[in-house]
N, C-alpha and C positions, 0 to 999 in steps of 0.2 A: 867523041871517041870512047869506046868501052875498054876497060882494063881487064875484063873477064875473058878468060880463054880456057877451054877444057884441054888440059894437057893429055899427052898420049898415055901416061901412067894412070891418070885419073879415069880416062875413058876405058882402059882395060879393067880398071878396078870396078867400074859400074857393072860389068857383066857378072862379077862375083856377087854384087849386091842383089841382083835379080834372083839368083838362086836362093839367097837368104830370105827374100820376100816370099817365095813359094813355100818355104818351110815354116812360115809364121804360124800357120794353122796348127802346127804341132808344138808350138813354143810353150813350155810349161810355165812361163812367167806372165801369160796374158790374162790369168784369172785374178779378179779382184772384186771386192764388194764395196759399195758405197750407197748411201741413202739418197733416193731420188729427190727427197724434199730439201736436200742441202745443195743441189746442183746450182751452180752459178752460170749465168749466160756467158758465152764465149767472148773473149777479147779478140777483136778483129782489127784490121788496119784499113783506113781510108786515106790515101795520100800520106800526109805527114802527121796524121792523128791516130792514136789508139782509140778504139770505139767499143762500146758495149750497148747492144740493142739500139744501134743507130744514133747513139749519143756519145760525144767526146768523153773519153775516160782519162782522167788525170791520176797518175799513179802516186799514191801516198804510202810509202813503204818503209820498212826497216829490214836490215839484214839480221835474220834470226840465227844466232850462233849457238846458243844453248839456253835452257830455261833461266830466266832472271833469278838471281839469288842462288844459283847452284854452285857447287864447289868448283874452284878454279883448277882442282886436280882433274876435272873433266871439262876442258876448255871448249870442246866442240861436240855437236850432236854426232854420235856414232850409230844411232838407231839400233843400239844393243849389240852391235858387232864387237865392241870392246866390253868384256864382262865386268871390268872394273868401273864402268859408267852405266849404271842400270837405266833402263827405259822408264820414263816417268810421264805417261800421257796425261795424268791428272795435273801435273805442274804445267805442262804445255797448254792444256785447255784453259787453265787459269790465266796464263800469259795472253792467250788469244782474246780472252774476255777483256783484259786490260788494254790491249792494243786496239781492239774494236772501239772501246770507250774513248780512246784518244784519236779516233778518226783514221786509223790505219786501214788500208784496203788491200795491201799486198805484203807478203813476206818473201824474202829471197833466202833460200837455204842452199847449203853446200852438200853435195853427194860425194862424200869421201871415196876416192878410188879404191882404197883398201877395204872399206866397209861394204862396198857394193861390187864385189867380184875380184878385186885385185888380190885379196887374201888367198885366192886359189893358187897363186904362184908358190906359196909356202905350204899350203894345205889343200891338196886336191879334193878333199872331202868337205871343204867349206860349203855351208848352205846359205845361199843368198836369199832364200825365201823369208828368213826371219827379218832382216833389215827391210826387205820389200814390204812385208806386212806392216811394219812399223811406219814406213813411209806412207803407206795407204792410210793408216790411222791419223797421221799428222795432217795430211791433206783434208781428210774428212772433218777433223776438228776445226781447222782453219776455215774451211768452206761453210761450215754450219754457222759461223759468225760473220759471214759475208766477206771473208778475206781470201784473195787469190794467192796462189803459190807460184813463185818463179824459181824452179830448181836450176842450180849450176850443175850441169851434167858431169863435168870432169873437174874435180877439186882434189888437191894434194896428189896430182898426177906426177909420176917420176919424170924429172926434168931431162933425163937422158934417153927417153923413149919416144921421140917424135919421128924417127925415120921410118921408111916403108917396111922395114923388117918387123916393126912392132905393131903395125896396123891390125893384123889378124887377131893377135892376142888381146889387144885393147877392145876391139869390137866384140869378141867372143865372151870375154870375162865380165865386161862392164856395160858397154854401150847398148848392145842388143837386148840383154835382159832388162835393163832399166827402162829404155825407151819403149820397148814393146809392151812392158807392163803398164805404162802410163799413156800409151798412144790413145788419143781421142778422149782422154779423161776430162770431164768437166772440172772447172775450178783451177786448172793449170793455166797461168797467164801465157806461158810460152816456154821455150828452152833457152837458157843461157848456156851456150855450148862449152865455154871454157873460161876460167877465171884468170885474167891478166896474162895471156900468152905472150904479150909484147914485152914483159919484164923478164929479161934473160939473166939477171944477176945471179941466180943459183948456179949457172954454168960459169959465168965470168962477170965479176962486178963491173967491168967496163961495158958490158952489154946490158946494164940496167935498162937502157932503152935499146930496143932492137934496131933503131934507126941511127945508132952511133957510127957515123961514117969515118970517125978517126981511128977505129980499130977494125982490122979486116975480118975478125971472126964474126962480127955482128950481122952482117948481111947474109952469109950462109945460114946462120942460126935463124934469122927471120924467115928466109925462104923455106927452110925445112919445116918450120912451124906453120907457115901459111899453107903449104901443101897438106900438112896434117889436118888443119882446120877445114880445108876444102873437102878432104875425104870425109871428115866428121859431118860436115854440112850435108853432103849427099846422102850419107847413111841415115841421118835423123829425118831428113825430108822424105825418104822412101818409107821409113818405118812409121812416121807420124806426120802426114802432110797437113793435118788440121791445125797444129799449133805453130805460131810464128817463132822465129829464132832470132837470137842476138848473140854477140860475143862481148863479155864484160872486159873491155880493154882498159888497161891501166891509164892510157892516154888517148884522147880523142883523135889525135893526128895519126895514130897507128892504123886507122881505117884507110888512109891513103898514102902512107909512107912506110918503108923507104921507097922513094920514087924509082929506084933501080929495079925493083921487083916486078916481074910480069904479072903477078897476082896483086889484087887489092882487096882487102877485107870488106870494103864498102859494098861489094857486090855479092857477098856471101851471107847477108843478114836481111831480115825483114824490118828490123828497127835497130837503130844505133844505141849502144850503151857504153858509157865510159865512167871512170872514177875520178873524183876530184878531192885532193887533199892539198894543203898548203905547206908552210914551213913548220908545222907543229903536228905530230912529233917530227922534229928535225932529223932524227936518226932513221926515219923511214927511208931516207935516200931520195924521196921524190923531189924535194925542193932543191937540195944540195946538188944532186946529180942531174936533175932533169926538168923541174917545172919550167918547161922550155920557153915560155913566153917571158917570164921574169917581171910581169906587170903587177903581180900580187892579186889578192882576192878583193873584189869579185871580178876584176877585169879579165883575169886568165880564164875563169869559168865562162864568161860571156864570149870570149874569143873562141874557145873550144867549140861551143855550140854554133857560133856563126860560121866557123870553117866547115863543120859538117853540113850545115844548111847550104853553104856555097857550092857543095858538090852537085847540087841540083838533081839528086836522086829521089827527092820527095818521100822521105822516110821519117817516121817518128824518132825522137831523140829522148833518151832517159839517162839520168845520172844515177847509176846503180850502186855507187858508194860515195857518200858525202857526209862529212862530219868533222868534229874538232874535239880533242881531249880537253878536259877541265880538271881543276883541282891542283894539288901540290905538284910543282914542277912543270905545269902547263902554262902556256901563254895566256889562256883565256879563263876568265871567271864564268860562272853559270850565266850571269847577265850578258857577258860577251857572246856566249854560245847562243843564247836566244836571239840576240841581235843579228849574228852572222847567219844563222839558219834562216831567219826571215829574209835577210838580204839575198841569200841563195835562192829562196823560193821566188822572190821578186824577179831575179834574173831568168829563172825558168819561165815565169809567166810572160815577161817582156819579150823573150826570144821565141815563144811558141813551142817550147819543149813540152814533153808529155809527163814530166814528173820526176821525183827523186826517191831514192831508197837510202835512208840514213844508216850510217855505220855506228854501232852501239858502243862508243867509247864510255858512255855512262851506263851504269849497271842496273837501271830500272827504267820503265817507260816514263814515269813522271819526270825524272831528271833528264832523260834523253829527248822526249817529245814535248813535254809541257803542254801548253795550249796551242801548239803550232797549227794543228788542223781542226781545232774545235770552233 
């Protein structure tokens, strides 16, 4: 039985997409430059495996939040959209050198909604071309070192704008300019369409998990977001059919729950991705509110992968956020971190998943990665 069904609203919406495709030839954002000698072979999918040049590809990645050692006053990459956080491609290139030397082959980056178009809501003269040019630089620098880029298309998206009334503005200001700019671009692993849409706590803490059946707001919230993601999926596939897609779910089970919804996210991605954290940091809410299995690490991680495998959709699985804090106030020492990261990698290998992307609780590659992939 398939859970996927094209709703009437989505079907009507597709006719609008077709017009957008016709206009792509005149899109001012399709121009970019990159060196042919830095082009990486495309990442493709064969059954439940990511592939590069007919060989299985195991993703060894980190979430690249900002240059290592940069000021905490600039906690995120803004691609120079924020004038108080200057663009430093030399520091980024140095980081890519260090990551390559530690065996990293992928970086996941976040395309802040306000940096890539959303600022036009406050300033109609905002120029998206500057952050796009810097994004182009970033990808080139990573690719030159053999590192793929997995962009999160919508990050820091306003939590109250998932309804149909907001589709047109989101597509016009952010999605179409960014996706058409990178469509078919070598060195892009794929599109992570949205970061943790299943965590609804910014709207109501009781909907930390959109599958919270104990509170009646959560199911409508989940359904609204699922329709938004369906719309986003169709748009990205029209604009860039060459790159695979995923959705960085906070929890693996969100691909098939809530069961009451007519839509299931499992049928809107080319490969699964989810995030794993345990009870540290405890105040993240994931463990206290929701690490829904309660079996602890690594059993919860293994079960999450096994449940996605049991859907029998034959798709690759990647953990796109995985890590543990260390140091003062944390539960783990650096030795504990090394041990548990290795245990996590063993789970990935044993279950046939396609890799992990570390979350950088540690502020430099040596402390974060160590010799994990050497």
